[in-house]
C-alpha positions in Angstrom: -42.0 48.8 69.0 -41.9 50.5 65.6 -38.1 50.5 65.7 -38.0 46.8 66.5 -40.4 46.1 63.6 -38.3 48.2 61.3 -35.2 46.4 62.5 -36.9 43.0 62.0 -38.1 44.0 58.6 -34.6 45.2 57.6 -33.0 42.0 59.0 -35.6 39.9 57.0 -34.9 41.9 53.9 -31.2 41.5 54.4 -31.6 37.7 54.9 -33.9 37.4 51.8 -31.3 39.4 49.7 -28.5 37.1 51.0 -30.6 34.0 50.3 -31.3 35.3 46.8 -27.6 35.9 46.2 -26.8 32.4 47.4 -29.4 30.9 45.1 -28.1 32.9 42.1 -24.5 31.8 43.0 -25.6 28.2 43.2 -27.5 28.5 39.9 -24.4 30.1 38.3 -22.2 27.3 39.7 -24.6 24.6 38.4 -24.7 26.3 35.0 -20.8 26.5 35.0 -20.6 22.8 36.0 -23.0 21.8 33.2 -21.1 23.9 30.6 -17.8 22.3 31.8 -19.3 18.8 31.6 -20.7 19.5 28.1 -17.3 20.8 26.9 -15.5 17.8 28.5 -17.9 15.4 26.8 -17.4 17.2 23.5 -13.6 17.0 23.9 -13.8 13.3 24.8 -16.1 12.7 21.7 -13.5 14.4 19.5 -10.7 12.5 21.1 -12.5 9.2 20.5 -13.3 10.2 16.9 -9.7 11.1 16.4 -8.5 7.8 17.9 -11.0 5.9 15.7 -9.8 7.7 12.6 -6.2 6.9 13.5 -7.1 3.2 14.1 -8.9 3.2 10.7 -5.8 4.7 9.1 -3.5 2.3 10.8 -5.7 -0.6 9.7 -5.7 0.6 6.1 -1.9 0.9 6.2 -1.6 -2.6 7.5 -4.0 -3.9 4.8 -2.0 -2.0 2.2 1.3 -3.5 3.5 -0.2 -7.0 3.6 -1.3 -6.6 0.0 2.1 -5.4 -1.1 3.8 -8.3 0.7 1.4 -10.7 -1.0 2.3 -9.2 -4.4 6.0 -9.4 -3.6 5.6 -13.0 -2.5 3.8 -13.9 -5.8 6.6 -12.2 -7.8 9.3 -14.1 -5.9 7.4 -17.4 -6.5 7.2 -16.6 -10.2 10.9 -15.8 -10.3 11.7 -19.0 -8.5 9.6 -21.1 -10.8 11.3 -19.4 -13.9 14.8 -20.0 -12.5 13.9 -23.6 -11.7 12.6 -24.1 -15.2 15.7 -22.6 -16.7 18.0 -24.7 -14.5 16.1 -27.9 -15.5 16.2 -27.0 -19.2 20.0 -26.3 -18.8 20.5 -29.6 -17.1 18.5 -31.4 -19.8 20.5 -29.7 -22.5 23.8 -30.5 -20.7 22.8 -34.2 -20.3 21.7 -34.4 -24.0 25.0 -32.8 -25.1 27.0 -35.2 -22.8 25.0 -38.2 -24.2 25.7 -37.0 -27.7 29.5 -36.7 -26.9 29.5 -40.1 -25.3 27.7 -41.6 -28.3 30.2 -40.1 -30.7 33.1 -41.2 -28.6 31.7 -44.7 -28.4 31.1 -44.7 -32.1 34.6 -43.5 -32.8 36.0 -46.2 -30.4 34.0 -48.9 -32.1 35.1 -47.7 -35.5 38.8 -47.7 -34.4 38.3 -51.2 -32.9 36.7 -52.4 -36.1 39.5 -51.1 -38.3 42.2 -52.8 -36.3 
């Protein structure tokens, strides 16, 4: 009877120790899972932050390029207006010179006709 009680106690002790080891293993596994999840969440947060920073940088670059294109367009429009003014002034000067030559030619022809 005593041997059986001792054997039962030893078996119970062994089962309790095994259950304790399993509980510790499960707790360690749960802690490892939580740590892994926290690290994953942190990496994802850093990844999202990096992505957001890259987007912000790209948006700023696009805004800078748009501003530069606007300045280039304004300069081109100013140059076009200047060239147009110069061309109109040149045409007006040419027309005035041609009118003056025509007037002189007409006056000379009238003088020649009068003297005949």
